[in-house]
N, C-alpha and C positions, 0 to 999 in steps of 0.2 A: 762716699761723702762723709765728712766728720759727724758722729751719733751725739744726741743731746739724749739721755733719760731721767724723765722725772718720776720719782716715787713720794706720795704722801706717807708718813709713816702710820704701822699699824694702828689698829685701835688702843687708845691709850683707856687707864682708868677713868679720866673724867668723861671720855667719849661715852663709855658705857654708862656711866651716871648720870647723864645728859648734863655736864656741867660745864658754865664756861671756862676755857682752860688758858689760852694766852699764854703767857710765858712761867705758868705755875709748872713745875719739873715731875710730871705725874709719869707712873711709868706704864708701861705696854701690859695689858690684859695677856691671857692664854689665846684667846682670838687674835688679837694684834700681833703677836710672835707666830702663830698661825700664817696669818695673811703676809707678814714679812718671808716667810717659808715659801710660800707660793711666788710672790713676787720674784724671788731668786729664782725659782724654778722657770718661771716666765723667761728670764734673763739668762739661762744657763749659756746660751748659743754668743753672747755679747762678750768682748773682751775691753774692759775699760783702762783708760791710760791713768784716770784721777777721779778722786770721789769728792763730793761736799756735803757738808750737813750744818745745820744749827749747832748751839753749844747743848741744846736740851735732850736729854737721856732719851725720851722716845724715839726722836730721829737716829741718834748715834746708834741706838740698840738695832734699830731696824736696818741701817746700814751693814751693820756687823753681821745679822743673820743672812741677809742679801750676799753679802759677801762670803759668807760661809756655803754658801748652797751653790753659788757659782766658783766655786774653788781658786778667789781671788782676795784670799785673805790678808796678800802683802800690800794690795792694793794701796796709795799714799791718799789720805782722806784730810781733807782741810776741813777745819770747823770755824765758824763764824757766828757771831750772835747778829750779823745782817739778815741772815736767812731765818732768823727765830721768827716763831707765831707772832700774829699780832696781838698788842698787848690791850688786854679788855678790862685795865683799870679796876675800878669799884666792883665791877661785875666778876673779876676771875674767883672761880669756886662755889659761883652761884648756880642753884639748878636752874635750868632755863625757862621752865613752867613756872617757878616760883617767881625770876624776874619778871614776865609775862604778867601774873598776879599783881607785883608790885608796880608797874610801870605802865602797864599796858602792853597789848601784842603788838600795836602796830609801832610803839615806839622802840620796842625789842627790835622787832624786825628791823627798821631804820639802822639800828647799832650796827645788827648783824650785816645787813646788804647794803647800804649805802655805802657811795664811793668817800662821801666827805665828812659824814656824821662820826662825831666822835663818843662812844661813852663816855661817862665819867672817868677822868683821872687817866683815860685811854687811849689810844690810837685810832684813827680812821685806817680806811684802805689807802687811801690818798698817801697817809704818812707810811705805811708800809712798803709802797710802792717806792717812795720816795729813797728808801734804804736798801731796799732789794735790787733793784734795778742797777744803782750805779755800782754796787758790788758785784753785780753780773758782769756787767760791759766792762768792769776795769779788770775784773781779776779771773772770772771762768770764760769770757767769750775768748780770750787770746789762745788758751788751750784748742777751742775749737777752731780758731784760724791757722794753728798749727797740724790740723786734719788729725786730732785726738779725739777720743770716745770718752764723754763725761756722764757722771752717776750723780744726780742730786738726789738727796733723800731730806725734805722739809716736813714743810705743813700745809696746812689747807687754805689759810689766806696768802702766807708768803709765796705758795706756789700760785696760787691765783693772781698775785702782785705780777709774777713774773711772767703768766700767759699773756698777761695785756703787753706786755713788751714783745712775747715771742709771735703772738698771733694778732695783736694790734685789734684787740678787743677794747673796746670803747668803755667809758665809765657807765654807762647807762645799761649796756650788755653784761658788763661782768658780775651783776648782782645775780644774774640766772645761773652761773656756770658753776659747779659742785664737782669735787672731785673726790673720789671713795679712797678709802683707806687701805693701802698695800698693794693699788693698782698702778702698773708702770705706763706710764704716758709718752712715745719715743717719737723723735725728731730727727730728720734729715737737716744738715745744715749745710748752705751752698756761700762757701766765701766771697764766691765774686761778687753775688748780689746782696751779700748780706742778709740775707731771708731763710727763714724755717720753713718746714713742712711735716707737718705730723703725718706718722706713718700709719697704717691701720684704717685710716678714714674713707 
């Protein structure tokens, strides 16, 4: 069956500093590069046809490290802002604890986890779904329908948006879903039924 693998980029500098990152182009930390190498080790036996990343450097670098570890540095990789992290608007660069002190923990939790609520001048998860899912359906899914193996390296919220599509997760339940940095999530795809099955569950 066609294979789809999702990887959240390795730890970034803003992850380490507990800051809202969004589309700020913050680099990987040493741990983030290590996590990317570990992901590559886990994927050594998989041969990919094509890769996709956002246009943010932490995802691009994670992809490059994974492909180095798997011996697939010549793999064609397409970059798109459609896979960028959710834009956190005025919260970007702000320490999360400081944001809670300023706005209240309950409000910050709603901004982070609710499906429809936008932080000031930012995107909701719903907004993120509205750009990620069409890009997946129009650009990535055709490769899977051709029996190819696809690797996507993106971000916590853009991948959570995609999981809603792959696993039929409801808006009420997506707020409980967490994706660890640098941990591959693998799926078989059945073109006959257009369904995805997570491997290793």
